C-alpha positions, 0 to 999 in steps of 0.5 A: 895076130888074133885080136878081140875088139869090143866095147863094154860098159862100167858094169861089163855089159856089151848088149841089151835086147840084142843091140849095142846099148849106146852110139858114141861118135868115134867108137865105131870109127876106131872099129873101122880103122882097126879092122880095115883090110882084115878079117872080122869074125862074129857070131850069127846074132852079131851079124844079123844086128849089123845086117850086111857084110862090113865093107873093106874087110872080110866078114866070117860069120860063125853059125851052126844054123844058117849059111851066109855068103856073098862078096866079102862074106863067108860062114864057118861052123866054129871059131877054129874053122873061121880061123882056118878060113882066115889063113895068115891074115889078122883076125878080129873077133867082134862078138858075141859073148860065146866067141869072145869067151872061146877066143880069149885064151888065144887072143894076142891083143884085146881092143876094149872100149871102156864106156863110162856108163852103167847099163841097167838090165843088160843081158850080154856081158864081156867074159871075164879075163885075167888082166895080169896076163896082159900089159895095157895102154889106155887113152881117154877119148878126145873132147870128153867123150865118155869112154876110154880106149884100152889095148891089152897086149898078151904078155904070157908066152907059150913055148915056141909062140911069139906073142904080138906084144913081143913083136912090137 
């Protein structure tokens, strides 16, 4: 399965000044729970913001300018190379914009946290996609936390390819 995992504001912002512009309890926990034991692929700037490999999963950094290596950490020069390194394991694309945009046509599932705020002067946005290509389920966060979790399951099959949604 190839999944995209992201959080975005009401005005589609995913970053501002090289940072995620919010800290919301529970949102990071969901990320950890979904990606544990799997492969997380992210761009160099996303990795540098975090500053270390993610524990309990393999981190693949896509970068043409730097190499990263260590326990649970590898570098790929492209999304295709990152997917090849992942083998048959589930892969979660975790940013930034370019990787999201490149992976969207390939993704079986989108895990989007819809944060209930507008971010002024955001400089990184989630790429556009056609919701008509997906079925979705939404769940409001517990205890009035200002976000909704939406999972989009790709519904359009390509010949010979079973989608994740069809496997459920």
